[in-house]
Steps between C-alpha positions, in 0.01 A plus 500: 500500500755706300648833601561808289854617552716784367728360233712790384620846609291782340804653330569176306166537317495877450306596808601774748522368858452844647181554303369161615582610858272797442227262386539309831499817704182618323303190597659477846346845561152350435578219744637734768191722473272203545349526151642155406560210732793392290589426140735315266662641189699314239671633185654260249683582175577248238332236720738557795373650823710809575296650782287328764369670808259388772374779736277506808255223604275245336302489822516802728322349801716189500816698432586277201726663237464503126735231363584389153276196541199699619177409319280772362139522378558624149136557413474635143858402414325159457348630176821476291546144618146423385580654161801270467285202588251596228782549244630150571164370384506729200836367390368140536209589269244437768397863525505804272524864599210557265280226640160625621496444873150353458656210312666384825259660753140478368378753752683763291351392167253788471644805688293807545621862521378779734286764335338704780339501844609343825413210729179318404441775230818425311448488123738273292540391138671202337873558439602555138768234532634233741744554784824333394793349697707799374242743651543324835879528490496865401217609736292614204207252556264746666520337844562707809565492876248566775733743677477754225222755557490666163250303292158331567646157408743537792201525729344188344816311593457618861132396487622151397722476813821542298660763723804271537466375133375163629151393602556425875557130557494408129760357263647642180247327269194639679647849544588524132142398410384790709725738315339369175155578625581871532516752213821622354592867545583539131532308173789256518823637362391864506643620834752397772361428849700314764278226616420147611605378150797299633259293715301419184827413328593274790172313457565463123836351582337243733243399244744472207770325696273279706690592818430725800686832466740435787600160355558644156717778644703267718554240223553728202658816641620484862671165474683556173610844606611411849248728667513284811282703740246634252137390531144573603555396861780461752587175683547472867878498440474826300247678725760660726659675204184665377495875554216661694265715292442859599263770397565872490318705767347839458797666666752327268601227738436127458303231684456121446211400276368167374673373184458223248389173671828325425502234773357199323395467135251778419165411352535792260813481293550854373700552186451868563660523841530176696875427522766524766867485411854576613745741356689204350181388328436840345862531387471171327181603323649834398807329362285259304335802333824692454647200328194487276350171611803297622681457829793275587449295180126454553290668229128548575415753231637602164677832491238640264222411747671694782559787262130509426411482869727793582414733215208746484182331383264797521347600166696753299789493748323740740575525872289408799388853567366542147333159481401459867142523617417837648520634758661197666818498292528862391804568712859626429650168621362334185673740259753328282402149616356240271378153599611162380361161593491544874769765548531876452757610241679837467428626142602868553768562767469876454140491640531251794495646852826321591812444292465174303663347193295438189346155525528467876223270622362358821212511744412566870286369782262676733723438804764729346702232324638554151741368241633639177736393222689755292623308193709792371697529822480124567350564843262297714374672814256407774366674811311306767304620805156431643295819529161567339496876453192719543595735216751514219874528584829571326704200618507326161591820324773562754628146454532543124664845537758379753584190293527713190750730683712197591569393145843621395598286201405226255 
């Protein structure tokens, strides 16, 4: 176990301590009102942690506080880690971004695209081209999630028992084969739709590497980067540090809800959302990206590879709102944001809902966790809590605004 600690006073790295106090007060208000059980915020500049705050509780019923070693279910923040894993194989020449997925997963060799109808009356046609690894990493493959309720293919995912993105009781290989049996929403590469694609990518990694996903991550990413608590399960020794998961109630409060089955190795290893990690782990991963593929003398990826991952890969340089499937992604929060290989990227700061530097990238998890890296300001920022909201919220926008206001110098 390693602890994240504050390393420098804010003023030494061009941050305003009073503005950071306002950030703390803002989120303390959520805790005091019972809208969050607790949270952790860290802000680093130039690789040095200048602000670290733990508020409230990781377990309300037990009265256990949030601490710097608390473990969090990071859900979709797993996706950028899966992208890094795939890029390791790309650099080794074992995988190409333009490989047809069917080359590695035969069930995807002949994808079909939705045309019309619903349920048993669904009409499909052969896709004009293959799904590629690049399509998986950019969420342009035509895959979807069952929880959307905007397209007939979403309903087909529900009919296939994919409400939680996994066939109950099955493993990654079987679940991915079920995805392959369902039609695509659209022709690969023609739209953006956030989806189960990172699970498919995780299975590609397993097949190409010859290792289970958790072993590959541990050997090739967590170990070299010193992410000592990160993984797909928690040990008996770690279990007491795992935060309780809460769901938002209709009246805006919170209540405990079931979370990822982290006690014991899961049968389903989700490259889309299966990880737990500490703040120290996430800081190490962010610093690896900020330093363009290297950390403490250990280089995992070439700078050019990280640059590719963290730059907009959508055709024509468009943003998520313009390229996203409708109506699911036609929302103001997608203005000015492009998408790289597993991370969102700010491509037009004048259009984003919260202040952000050009090229800022990161991703979030469904339990209200997020991280972002602002290369222009040399910032790495994370926010951790454990609440699954019922509706959209402004916490991430508030976080970016309050951090932006704290920057006083180069």
